[in-house]
N, CA, C and O atoms as CSV, one atom per row, in Angstrom:
chain,resi,resn,atom,element,x,y,z
A,1,MET,N,N,60.101,67.336,104.497
A,1,MET,CA,C,60.942,66.940,105.781
A,1,MET,C,C,60.808,65.596,106.318
A,1,MET,O,O,59.677,65.140,106.484
A,2,ASN,N,N,61.952,64.838,106.638
A,2,ASN,CA,C,61.951,63.697,107.336
A,2,ASN,C,C,61.872,63.885,108.856
A,2,ASN,O,O,62.396,64.804,109.485
A,3,PHE,N,N,61.050,62.757,109.414
A,3,PHE,CA,C,60.936,62.837,110.700
A,3,PHE,C,C,62.356,62.903,111.608
A,3,PHE,O,O,62.443,63.681,112.557
A,4,THR,N,N,63.522,61.957,111.197
A,4,THR,CA,C,64.752,62.230,111.920
A,4,THR,C,C,65.426,63.748,111.673
A,4,THR,O,O,66.399,64.098,112.341
A,5,VAL,N,N,65.030,64.325,111.000
A,5,VAL,CA,C,65.659,65.684,110.702
A,5,VAL,C,C,65.105,66.627,111.606
A,5,VAL,O,O,65.802,67.426,112.231
A,6,TRP,N,N,63.470,66.532,111.721
A,6,TRP,CA,C,62.946,67.155,113.005
A,6,TRP,C,C,63.540,66.852,114.236
A,6,TRP,O,O,63.689,67.849,114.942
A,7,ILE,N,N,63.940,65.767,114.736
A,7,ILE,CA,C,64.245,65.136,115.982
A,7,ILE,C,C,65.767,65.769,115.863
A,7,ILE,O,O,66.115,66.527,116.768
A,8,LEU,N,N,66.571,65.529,114.924
A,8,LEU,CA,C,67.821,66.353,115.037
A,8,LEU,C,C,67.814,67.984,115.226
A,8,LEU,O,O,68.645,68.579,115.912
A,9,ILE,N,N,66.909,68.513,114.618
A,9,ILE,CA,C,66.861,69.967,114.933
A,9,ILE,C,C,66.304,70.235,116.325
A,9,ILE,O,O,66.747,71.263,116.837
A,10,PHE,N,N,65.616,69.686,116.897
A,10,PHE,CA,C,64.618,69.825,118.083
A,10,PHE,C,C,66.275,69.142,119.117
A,10,PHE,O,O,66.785,69.945,119.898
A,11,ALA,N,N,66.735,68.116,119.021
A,11,ALA,CA,C,67.752,67.833,119.893
A,11,ALA,C,C,69.060,68.922,120.051
A,11,ALA,O,O,69.679,69.131,121.094
A,12,LEU,N,N,69.337,69.634,118.552
A,12,LEU,CA,C,70.339,70.889,118.659
A,12,LEU,C,C,69.922,71.945,119.396
A,12,LEU,O,O,70.660,72.508,120.205
A,13,LEU,N,N,68.603,72.319,119.149
A,13,LEU,CA,C,67.730,73.131,120.129
A,13,LEU,C,C,68.128,73.122,121.222
A,13,LEU,O,O,68.840,73.995,121.717
A,14,GLU,N,N,67.627,71.881,121.900
A,14,GLU,CA,C,67.759,71.798,123.084
A,14,GLU,C,C,69.192,71.837,123.887
A,14,GLU,O,O,69.477,72.340,124.974
A,15,ILE,N,N,69.903,71.186,123.032
A,15,ILE,CA,C,71.472,71.194,123.578
A,15,ILE,C,C,71.989,72.750,123.632
A,15,ILE,O,O,72.797,73.052,124.511
A,16,SER,N,N,71.620,73.547,122.880
A,16,SER,CA,C,72.218,74.751,122.958
A,16,SER,C,C,71.365,75.504,123.824
A,16,SER,O,O,71.921,76.546,124.171
A,17,TYR,N,N,69.937,75.325,124.418
A,17,TYR,CA,C,69.202,76.288,124.866
A,17,TYR,C,C,70.294,75.715,126.369
A,17,TYR,O,O,70.968,76.586,126.920
A,18,LEU,N,N,70.345,74.572,126.786
A,18,LEU,CA,C,70.887,73.954,127.833
A,18,LEU,C,C,72.143,74.791,128.315
A,18,LEU,O,O,72.315,75.346,129.400
A,19,LEU,N,N,73.031,74.722,127.129
A,19,LEU,CA,C,74.458,75.158,127.213
A,19,LEU,C,C,74.366,76.742,127.515
A,19,LEU,O,O,75.241,77.272,128.200
A,20,TYR,N,N,73.359,77.436,127.025
A,20,TYR,CA,C,73.344,78.622,127.247
A,20,TYR,C,C,72.826,79.051,128.578
A,20,TYR,O,O,73.083,80.199,128.941
A,21,ARG,N,N,72.097,78.230,129.383
A,21,ARG,CA,C,71.809,78.590,130.543
A,21,ARG,C,C,72.676,78.312,131.691
A,21,ARG,O,O,72.728,78.927,132.756
A,22,SER,N,N,73.455,77.127,131.251
A,22,SER,CA,C,74.766,76.908,132.200
A,22,SER,C,C,75.750,78.048,132.077
A,22,SER,O,O,76.287,78.528,133.076
A,23,PHE,N,N,76.022,78.547,130.669
A,23,PHE,CA,C,76.923,79.333,130.567
A,23,PHE,C,C,76.554,80.731,131.269
A,23,PHE,O,O,77.301,81.521,131.846
A,24,LYS,N,N,75.199,80.789,131.046
A,24,LYS,CA,C,74.782,82.227,131.782
A,24,LYS,C,C,74.733,82.152,133.387
A,24,LYS,O,O,74.560,83.170,134.056
A,25,ARG,N,N,74.871,81.075,133.873
A,25,ARG,CA,C,74.987,81.035,135.271
A,25,ARG,C,C,76.323,81.107,135.818
A,25,ARG,O,O,76.635,81.480,136.949
A,26,ARG,N,N,77.042,80.724,134.927
A,26,ARG,CA,C,78.860,80.788,135.328
A,26,ARG,C,C,79.235,82.298,134.764
A,26,ARG,O,O,79.949,82.908,135.559
A,27,PHE,N,N,78.986,82.851,133.855
A,27,PHE,CA,C,79.643,84.047,133.114
A,27,PHE,C,C,78.791,85.243,133.037
A,27,PHE,O,O,78.815,85.958,132.036
A,28,SER,N,N,78.146,85.456,133.904
A,28,SER,CA,C,76.692,86.369,133.787
A,28,SER,C,C,77.389,87.777,134.017
A,28,SER,O,O,77.009,88.822,133.488
A,29,GLN,N,N,78.474,87.648,134.892
A,29,GLN,CA,C,79.306,88.965,135.279
A,29,GLN,C,C,80.111,89.847,133.946
A,29,GLN,O,O,80.052,91.053,133.706
A,30,THR,N,N,80.907,88.695,133.164
A,30,THR,CA,C,81.798,89.425,132.394
A,30,THR,C,C,81.157,89.871,131.107
A,30,THR,O,O,80.088,89.343,130.801
A,31,PRO,N,N,81.742,90.879,130.233
A,31,PRO,CA,C,81.122,91.588,129.485
A,31,PRO,C,C,81.251,90.711,128.142
A,31,PRO,O,O,80.305,90.709,127.354
A,32,LEU,N,N,82.382,89.987,127.882
A,32,LEU,CA,C,82.554,89.204,126.660
A,32,LEU,C,C,81.666,88.046,126.696
A,32,LEU,O,O,81.915,87.180,125.857
A,33,PHE,N,N,80.685,87.843,127.486
A,33,PHE,CA,C,79.773,86.728,127.461
A,33,PHE,C,C,78.741,86.843,126.501
A,33,PHE,O,O,78.222,85.842,126.007
A,34,ARG,N,N,78.398,88.029,126.194
A,34,ARG,CA,C,77.402,88.624,125.102
A,34,ARG,C,C,78.110,88.101,123.642
A,34,ARG,O,O,77.620,87.427,122.736
A,35,VAL,N,N,79.447,88.684,123.791
A,35,VAL,CA,C,80.107,88.300,122.385
A,35,VAL,C,C,80.253,86.822,122.217
A,35,VAL,O,O,80.203,86.246,121.131
A,36,PHE,N,N,80.458,86.192,123.508
A,36,PHE,CA,C,80.523,84.623,123.111
A,36,PHE,C,C,79.432,84.055,122.510
A,36,PHE,O,O,79.465,83.458,121.434
A,37,VAL,N,N,78.104,84.300,123.449
A,37,VAL,CA,C,77.112,83.626,122.830
A,37,VAL,C,C,76.508,84.134,121.800
A,37,VAL,O,O,75.648,83.406,121.304
A,38,SER,N,N,76.726,85.440,121.176
A,38,SER,CA,C,76.379,85.675,120.018
A,38,SER,C,C,77.348,85.197,118.732
A,38,SER,O,O,76.978,85.223,117.558
A,39,MET,N,N,78.516,84.806,119.150
A,39,MET,CA,C,79.461,83.916,117.939
A,39,MET,C,C,78.742,82.589,118.026
A,39,MET,O,O,78.542,81.993,116.967
A,40,VAL,N,N,78.392,82.137,118.992
A,40,VAL,CA,C,77.935,80.894,119.381
A,40,VAL,C,C,76.791,80.345,118.823
A,40,VAL,O,O,76.631,79.214,118.365
A,41,SER,N,N,75.823,81.497,118.932
A,41,SER,CA,C,74.542,81.219,118.410
A,41,SER,C,C,74.558,81.194,116.692
A,41,SER,O,O,73.748,80.538,116.037
A,42,TYR,N,N,75.717,82.098,116.058
A,42,TYR,CA,C,75.675,82.217,114.754
A,42,TYR,C,C,76.266,81.222,114.265
A,42,TYR,O,O,75.835,80.841,113.177
A,43,VAL,N,N,77.146,80.652,114.726
A,43,VAL,CA,C,77.785,79.305,114.182
A,43,VAL,C,C,76.939,78.312,114.331
A,43,VAL,O,O,76.719,77.684,113.296
A,44,LEU,N,N,76.192,77.836,115.628
A,44,LEU,CA,C,75.021,76.797,115.516
A,44,LEU,C,C,73.864,77.339,114.346
A,44,LEU,O,O,73.394,76.400,113.704
A,45,ILE,N,N,73.426,78.456,114.036
A,45,ILE,CA,C,72.595,78.836,112.692
A,45,ILE,C,C,73.137,78.415,111.475
A,45,ILE,O,O,72.347,77.902,110.683
A,46,ALA,N,N,74.218,78.510,111.177
A,46,ALA,CA,C,74.949,78.606,110.012
A,46,ALA,C,C,75.398,77.030,110.022
A,46,ALA,O,O,75.549,76.614,108.874
A,47,LEU,N,N,75.659,76.013,111.080
A,47,LEU,CA,C,75.872,74.666,110.867
A,47,LEU,C,C,74.150,74.001,110.539
A,47,LEU,O,O,73.999,73.109,109.704
A,48,ALA,N,N,73.219,74.457,111.152
A,48,ALA,CA,C,71.826,74.134,111.024
A,48,ALA,C,C,71.768,74.293,109.537
A,48,ALA,O,O,71.914,73.324,108.792
A,49,ILE,N,N,71.568,75.440,109.126
A,49,ILE,CA,C,71.551,75.738,107.495
A,49,ILE,C,C,72.553,74.764,106.792
A,49,ILE,O,O,72.052,73.825,106.172
A,50,MET,N,N,73.536,74.853,106.813
A,50,MET,CA,C,74.441,73.872,106.056
A,50,MET,C,C,74.125,72.463,105.904
A,50,MET,O,O,74.311,71.827,104.867
A,51,VAL,N,N,73.524,71.895,107.234
A,51,VAL,CA,C,73.081,70.670,107.162
A,51,VAL,C,C,72.031,70.437,106.658
A,51,VAL,O,O,71.764,69.282,106.327
A,52,LEU,N,N,71.018,71.620,106.430
A,52,LEU,CA,C,69.804,71.494,105.887
A,52,LEU,C,C,69.999,71.413,104.215
A,52,LEU,O,O,69.344,70.699,103.456
A,53,LEU,N,N,70.886,72.175,103.918
A,53,LEU,CA,C,70.875,72.240,102.326
A,53,LEU,C,C,71.988,71.090,101.691
A,53,LEU,O,O,72.090,70.786,100.503
A,54,THR,N,N,72.635,70.649,102.619
A,54,THR,CA,C,73.189,69.205,102.177
A,54,THR,C,C,72.055,68.041,102.121
A,54,THR,O,O,71.809,67.350,101.132
A,55,TRP,N,N,71.509,67.979,103.201
A,55,TRP,CA,C,70.121,66.953,103.091
A,55,TRP,C,C,69.527,67.171,102.015
A,55,TRP,O,O,69.384,66.219,101.247
A,56,TYR,N,N,68.954,68.626,101.611
A,56,TYR,CA,C,68.242,68.468,100.335
A,56,TYR,C,C,68.904,68.238,99.040
A,56,TYR,O,O,68.228,68.151,98.015
A,57,SER,N,N,70.111,68.141,99.028
A,57,SER,CA,C,70.720,68.272,97.802
A,57,SER,C,C,70.936,66.718,97.867
A,57,SER,O,O,70.685,66.164,96.797
A,58,PHE,N,N,71.372,65.834,98.950
A,58,PHE,CA,C,71.371,64.508,98.628
A,58,PHE,C,C,70.056,63.833,98.488
A,58,PHE,O,O,69.998,62.943,97.639
A,59,TYR,N,N,69.086,64.080,99.115
A,59,TYR,CA,C,67.705,63.539,99.227
A,59,TYR,C,C,66.545,63.973,98.494
A,59,TYR,O,O,65.455,63.433,98.688
C-alpha cells in the first residue's frame, strides 16, 4: 500500500464522519435519516472498494 492511498482513505473517512455529524444534528428527528445514512455509508464503502481494486490492478 502506498502512502498516498492511506492519506486518501483517511481523508474519505474524516469527510464522511463530519458529514454524518452535521446531518445527525439537522435531521435526527426524521425516520428517513437512518435509511439515508445507511445508503450513503454503503455507497462510500463500495466506492472505496472499487478504488482499491482499480489501484491494485493498475499498480
